C-alpha positions in Angstrom: 0.1 -0.1 0.2 1.0 3.5 -1.2 2.0 5.6 2.0 0.9 8.8 2.9 3.4 11.3 2.4 3.0 13.9 5.4 5.4 17.2 6.1 5.6 18.7 9.8 6.9 22.4 10.0 7.7 23.1 13.2 10.7 25.2 14.8 12.2 24.5 18.5 11.7 27.9 19.8 8.0 27.6 19.2 5.5 26.8 22.2 2.3 26.0 20.7 5.1 23.2 18.9 6.0 22.3 21.9 2.3 21.9 22.9 1.6 19.8 19.8 4.4 17.5 19.9 2.7 15.0 22.3 -0.2 14.8 20.2 1.6 14.9 16.5 4.1 11.9 18.1 0.7 10.0 19.2 -0.6 10.3 15.6 2.7 9.2 14.0 3.0 6.4 15.9 -0.9 5.3 15.5 0.0 5.8 11.8 3.5 4.5 11.4 2.8 1.9 8.8 0.5 4.4 6.7 2.6 7.7 6.6 6.0 8.8 5.5 6.6 11.8 7.7 9.6 14.4 6.9 10.4 16.9 9.7 11.4 20.0 9.1 12.5 23.2 11.3 10.4 26.4 10.3 13.1 29.4 11.2 10.7 31.6 13.6 13.5 33.5 15.0 16.1 34.2 12.4 18.2 37.2 11.1 17.0 40.4 13.3 14.1 38.5 15.4 17.2 36.1 16.6 16.9 38.2 19.8 16.9 37.5 23.6 14.1 36.0 25.7 14.0 39.2 27.3 13.0 41.0 23.7 9.5 39.1 23.5 7.4 40.1 26.2 4.5 38.9 24.9 6.1 35.0 25.6 5.1 34.3 29.1 1.2 34.9 28.6 1.4 33.0 26.0 3.0 29.9 27.7 0.1 29.8 30.2 -2.5 29.9 27.1 -0.8 27.0 25.4 -0.5 25.0 28.8 -3.8 25.9 29.7 -5.2 24.8 25.9 -3.0 21.5 25.2 -1.7 20.6 28.7 2.3 21.0 28.0 4.1 22.2 31.1 7.0 24.6 30.7 9.8 23.4 33.9 11.4 25.3 36.2 14.3 25.3 34.0 12.8 27.3 31.4 11.1 29.7 33.8 14.6 30.4 35.0 15.7 31.4 32.1 13.4 33.4 31.0 13.6 35.6 34.5 17.6 35.7 33.6 16.7 37.1 29.9 19.7 36.8 28.6 18.9 33.2 26.9 18.6 34.1 22.8 16.2 31.9 20.8 18.0 31.7 17.6 16.1 29.2 15.4 19.1 28.5 13.2 20.9 27.4 16.1 18.4 25.6 17.3 17.7 23.6 13.5 21.3 23.2 13.4 21.5 20.9 16.6 18.3 18.9 14.8 20.1 18.4 11.4 23.4 17.2 13.3 20.8 14.6 15.7 19.0 13.9 12.0 21.8 12.7 10.5 22.3 9.8 12.7 18.8 8.3 12.3 16.3 10.4 10.1 13.3 8.0 11.0 13.7 9.7 14.6 13.9 13.4 14.0 10.1 13.7 15.7 11.4 12.0 19.1 14.9 14.6 18.3 12.6 17.5 18.3 10.6 16.4 21.2 13.9 16.1 22.8 15.5 19.7 21.8 11.8 21.1 22.7 12.4 19.8 26.0 15.6 20.8 26.5 14.9 24.2 26.6 11.2 24.2 27.2 11.4 22.0 30.6 15.4 22.4 31.4 15.8 25.9 30.1 18.9 25.1 28.0 20.3 26.9 25.6 19.4 25.1 21.2 22.9 27.7 20.7 25.2 25.9 23.3 27.2 22.6 21.9 27.0 21.1 25.1 23.0 21.2 25.4 23.2 19.5 21.6 25.5 16.4 23.2 23.7 16.4 26.3 20.3 15.5 24.4 22.4 13.4 22.3 23.9 11.2 24.9 20.2 10.9 26.8 18.6 9.4 23.6 19.8 5.8 22.7 21.7 4.5 20.7 22.2 7.9 19.4 26.4 8.9 19.1 26.6 11.5 20.6 30.1 12.2 19.5 29.2 12.3 15.9 26.8 14.9 16.6 28.6 16.8 18.3 31.1 16.6 15.4 28.3 16.8 12.8 27.4 20.2 14.8 30.1 21.8 14.4 30.4 21.0 10.6 29.0 23.8 8.3 27.6 21.5 6.1 24.9 20.9 8.9 24.1 25.1 9.2 23.8 24.6 5.6 21.0 21.7 6.1 19.0 23.6 8.7 19.0 26.6 6.2 18.0 24.1 3.3 14.9 23.5 6.0 13.5 26.8 5.8 13.7 26.9 2.5 11.5 24.0 2.2 9.5 25.7 4.8 8.9 28.9 2.8 8.4 26.7 -1.2 5.6 25.2 0.5 4.0 28.1 1.8 3.9 27.9 5.4 4.1 30.5 7.7 2.6 29.1 11.2 4.1 26.5 13.1 2.9 24.2 13.9 2.0 23.2 10.4 1.1 19.4 9.5 1.1 19.2 5.7 -0.3 16.0 3.8 0.7 15.7 0.3 -2.0 15.0 -2.2 -2.0 14.5 -6.1 -3.9 17.7 -5.7 -1.0 19.6 -4.1 -0.5 20.2 0.0 -3.3 20.5 2.6 -3.1 21.0 6.1 -4.2 18.7 8.6 -5.7 19.8 11.7 -4.1 22.8 13.8 -1.9 23.0 17.5 -5.0 22.2 19.6 -5.8 19.1 17.2 -5.7 15.1 19.0 -4.2 12.7 17.2 -7.9 10.9 17.0 -9.2 13.9 15.1 -5.6 14.0 12.8 -6.0 10.4 12.2 -9.7 10.9 10.8 -8.9 14.2 8.9 -6.3 11.9 6.9 -9.0 9.4 6.2 -11.0 11.7 4.9 -8.3 12.5 2.4 
């Protein structure tokens, strides 16, 4: 049976993506036999938008809403990092971290995306810090942390992250998270950040 091709566009520094993470992982697991899922980094905070968290005063209120609507829990380490205000939201650095992990096992990219988001949203660890990337890799079964650290330093990995950004733009995505289904008639958005795994599966069935 031909598999349905989907693309998940997310950003490691996107609170709604953190809230949606458990749902999209549940959906992917439930439909593993019939979908082929590509995970791309979206580039929410790049260029002049790559600023310290203190520049984004709206985020705590947004996080409270995300927690209320999705059940996402934001950790004490994250609260401390936010209170300090110096951590820079740099999506290009976060996407490079994901690209370094992805080299190890592309089929586990969704899992790796979740691990990076927990490092920030639970522990408050900067995703620009090579030590964070190594620590995330070391905490994942079957992942070679030394190889991830080496890939993270390689300029080619940064270029791979930037290629993700270009592909997301080509697909017409400008909000995150976005789950797309590729159909003969073009791409179709599947659900939204407050969808459940069941409603996503139902939407897939309808297509």
